C-alpha positions in Angstrom: -36.4 -3.6 2.1 -32.8 -5.3 3.6 -30.5 -7.4 1.5 -29.6 -10.5 4.1 -27.2 -11.0 1.9 -25.1 -8.3 2.8 -25.1 -9.6 6.9 -22.4 -12.2 5.1 -19.4 -9.6 5.7 -19.8 -10.6 10.1 -18.2 -13.9 8.5 -15.4 -11.7 6.8 -11.9 -12.4 8.7 -11.7 -8.5 9.2 -11.8 -5.9 12.1 -14.7 -3.8 11.1 -16.5 -3.9 7.4 -19.9 -2.1 6.5 -21.5 -2.8 2.8 -24.8 -1.5 0.9 -26.6 -1.9 -2.3 -27.9 1.1 -3.5 -30.1 1.5 -7.0 -29.7 4.1 -9.6 -32.3 6.3 -8.6 -30.9 6.2 -4.8 -32.7 3.5 -3.5 -30.2 2.0 -0.9 -31.9 -1.9 -1.0 -30.1 -2.3 2.4 -26.3 -1.5 4.6 -25.1 -3.4 7.3 -22.0 -2.7 9.5 -21.1 0.9 10.5 -22.0 2.9 7.6 -19.9 6.5 9.0 -16.5 4.8 10.0 -14.4 6.9 7.8 -12.3 3.4 5.8 -8.9 4.1 4.3 -10.2 3.8 0.3 -6.6 2.5 -1.5 -7.1 2.2 -5.2 -11.2 2.1 -4.7 -9.9 6.6 -5.0 -9.4 6.0 -8.5 -12.6 5.8 -9.7 -13.5 9.4 -7.3 -10.0 11.1 -9.2 -11.4 9.7 -12.8 -14.4 11.3 -12.0 -12.8 14.6 -11.4 -10.6 14.1 -14.1 -13.8 14.0 -16.3 -15.4 16.7 -15.1 -12.3 18.6 -15.8 -12.8 17.4 -19.4 -15.9 18.8 -19.7 -15.2 22.3 -18.2 -12.8 22.5 -21.0 -9.8 22.5 -18.4 -8.3 19.6 -20.6 -8.5 16.9 -23.2 -9.2 13.7 -22.7 -6.6 13.2 -26.1 -4.1 15.9 -25.0 -0.7 14.6 -24.2 0.0 14.2 -20.9 2.9 11.5 -18.9 5.8 9.7 -21.0 6.2 10.7 -24.9 3.6 10.0 -26.6 0.7 9.4 -24.3 -2.6 11.2 -23.4 -5.0 11.7 -20.5 -7.0 9.0 -21.7 -3.9 6.5 -21.4 -3.4 7.8 -17.8 -7.0 7.3 -16.9 -6.7 3.7 -19.2 -3.3 2.0 -17.4 -1.9 2.0 -21.0 0.1 5.1 -20.4 3.5 3.0 -20.3 4.1 4.6 -16.7 5.7 1.3 -14.3 3.1 0.5 -11.4 4.3 2.6 -8.5 7.4 4.7 -10.1 7.3 7.5 -12.7 9.7 5.3 -15.2 8.4 4.1 -18.4 8.6 0.7 -19.2 6.7 0.7 -22.5 5.4 2.4 -25.4 1.8 4.3 -25.0 -1.2 1.6 -25.8 0.9 -1.4 -25.9 0.2 -3.1 -22.2 -2.2 -2.7 -20.1 0.2 -1.7 -17.3 -1.6 -0.7 -13.9 -0.2 2.3 -12.7 -0.3 4.4 -9.4 2.4 6.5 -10.7 -0.1 7.0 -14.0 -2.7 8.7 -11.8 -0.5 11.0 -9.9 0.6 12.3 -13.4 -2.9 13.0 -14.3 -3.5 14.3 -11.2 -0.5 16.8 -11.4 -1.8 17.4 -15.2 -4.8 18.6 -14.0 -3.8 20.4 -11.3 -1.6 22.6 -13.8 -4.3 22.6 -16.2 -7.3 24.2 -14.0 -4.7 26.0 -11.1 -6.3 24.3 -8.5 -4.1 21.4 -6.4 -5.9 17.7 -7.4 -7.3 17.5 -3.4 -9.1 20.2 -4.2 -10.0 20.5 -7.2 -11.9 16.8 -6.7 -13.8 17.9 -3.4 -14.9 21.1 -5.7 -16.0 19.3 -8.7 -17.3 15.7 -7.3 -17.4 15.5 -3.2 -19.2 18.9 -2.3 -22.2 18.7 -5.1 -22.3 15.0 -4.3 -23.0 15.6 -0.5 -19.6 13.8 0.3 -18.2 15.5 3.2 -16.9 12.8 4.8 -14.6 12.0 2.3 -10.9 13.4 1.4 -7.9 12.6 -0.5 -4.9 13.3 1.9 -1.9 12.9 -0.8 -1.9 10.7 -3.9 -5.0 10.5 -6.4 -3.9 6.7 -6.8 -4.1 5.7 -3.4 -4.6 7.8 -0.4 -8.7 8.8 -0.3 -10.6 8.6 2.8 -14.5 7.6 2.7 -17.3 6.1 4.0 -19.9 3.5 2.7 -22.9 6.0 3.3 -20.5 8.9 1.1 -20.1 6.4 -1.8 -23.6 4.6 -2.1 -23.8 8.7 -3.2 -21.0 8.2 -5.8 -22.6 4.9 -6.5 -25.5 6.6 -7.1 -24.0 9.6 -9.2 -22.4 6.8 -11.6 -25.9 5.0 -12.4 -27.2 8.3 -13.0 -25.3 11.2 -13.5 -26.2 14.5 -12.9 -22.7 15.8 -12.4 -21.5 15.1 -16.0 -23.5 14.1 -19.4 -24.4 10.5 -19.6 -22.8 10.2 -22.7 -19.0 11.3 -20.9 -20.2 8.5 -18.0 -20.9 6.2 -20.9 -17.7 6.1 -22.5 -15.6 5.6 -19.0 -17.7 2.6 -18.9 -16.4 1.6 -22.5 -13.5 -0.1 -23.2 -10.6 1.8 -24.5 -7.8 0.1 -26.0 -9.9 -2.8 -26.9 -7.5 -6.3 -27.1 -4.9 -4.6 -24.5 -3.3 -7.6 -22.2 -1.6 -6.8 -18.7 -1.8 -8.0 -14.9 -4.6 -7.6 -12.4 -3.2 -6.6 -9.6 -4.2 -10.2 -7.5 -5.3 -11.3 -10.1 -2.6 -12.3 -12.4 -2.6 -11.9 -16.2 -5.9 -11.5 -18.3 -5.5 -10.6 -21.9 -7.8 -9.1 -22.3 -7.6 -7.0 -19.4 -10.3 -4.5 -20.0 -10.7 -1.3 -18.0 -12.6 1.8 -19.1 -11.5 5.8 -18.0 -10.6 5.1 -14.2 -12.9 2.7 -14.4 -11.9 -1.5 -14.2 -14.4 -3.4 -16.9 -15.0 -6.8 -15.7 -16.0 -8.7 -19.5 -14.9 -12.5 -19.4 -12.1 -12.1 -16.9 -11.3 -15.1 -14.7 -10.3 -15.4 -11.9 -11.8 -11.7 -11.1 -13.0 -9.8 -7.8 -16.8 -9.7 -8.5 -19.0 -12.4 -8.6 -19.3 -15.8 -11.2 -22.9 -14.3 -12.2 -21.9 -10.7 -12.7 -22.8 -9.2 -16.0 -19.5 -8.6 -18.1 -21.1 -5.4 -18.1 -20.3 -5.2 -14.7 -17.3 -2.2 -14.2 -16.0 -0.6 -10.6 -12.8 -0.9 -9.0 -11.5 -2.5 -5.2 -8.5 -1.1 -3.6 -5.5 -2.7 -1.3 -6.7 -1.8 1.9 -9.7 -4.4 1.7 -12.3 -2.5 -0.1 -14.3 -2.6 -3.3 -17.1 -0.8 -5.5 -18.7 -2.4 -8.1 -21.9 -1.5 -10.4 -23.9 -3.7 -12.3 -26.3 -2.0 -15.0 -27.8 -5.6 -16.1 -29.1 -5.9 -12.3 -29.6 -2.4 -12.1 -27.6 -1.2 -8.8 -24.8 -0.9 -7.2 -22.8 -2.4 -3.8 -20.1 -0.6 -1.9 -17.9 -2.7 0.4 -15.4 -1.0 2.9 -13.4 -3.0 5.4 -9.7 -2.7 7.3 -7.7 -5.5 6.0 -5.3 -5.4 3.7 -6.5 -7.4 -0.1 -5.4 -10.7 0.3 -6.3 -14.6 -0.1 -9.4 -13.7 2.4 -10.3 -11.3 -0.3 -10.5 -13.7 -3.1 -12.2 -16.3 -1.1 -14.8 -14.1 0.6 -15.4 -11.1 -2.2 -17.1 -13.5 -5.3 -19.7 -15.5 -3.0 -20.9 -12.2 -1.1 -21.3 -10.6 -4.4 -23.3 -13.8 -6.1 -25.7 -13.5 -2.9 -26.0 -10.1 -3.1 -27.1 -10.3 -7.1 -29.1 -13.3 -6.5 -31.3 -11.0 -3.9 -31.5 -7.9 -6.0 -32.3 -10.0 -9.3 -34.9 -12.4 -6.9 
């Protein structure tokens, strides 16, 4: 079966784009574009880094509620963007748990914390904990755990399958990662403005009732995932029973805001149909 809706990426004003839709059992419903082309992920790196953090938690290397980052902050705060660290600077702008301050710095602190706890550089830990077991041989982390991942649609289909039907983690841990942390916290969703509340799980953004948003107008409130400034996204919609990956090589901007929502709505209509 091939989803005709995926061909909509042909109309995106980008040099290169690839996309795929996969069910929880690993059935690929459709693909379009160069599936083995390596794209910079930008912030779609964060769910991969978060998954490695959850492996470290299950292995007993770290605890979710142990101190990490600024005073009063924990691993959980860092994963949920509530540590109080600024967006791209290692300075504190609010008390932990107070506001949803989307923070690359927070994920860098998290990576350092896990590297220290496991005595393994974070990029290597991610490889051993997540990439290798899932067969994601074309994915690398070449710098910041917040934004320096490089991957392919083929590899992210493997990750999207894992997140829907976990093998590396206990299903309860993954359910926790998709549950709103610090409910009622407001903040800015980059590219989409102030959201109240601005709901996040552990390293994954949760759609809930956010508007405007980068997923579809028909996406379930339970949908979760991440998008990246390199024009990339990965969403999982549990109600539709499917996940979608789309990677491009053009920076996020008004083109993406215009293109992504109708694309996702078309994909969901076909998946549900």
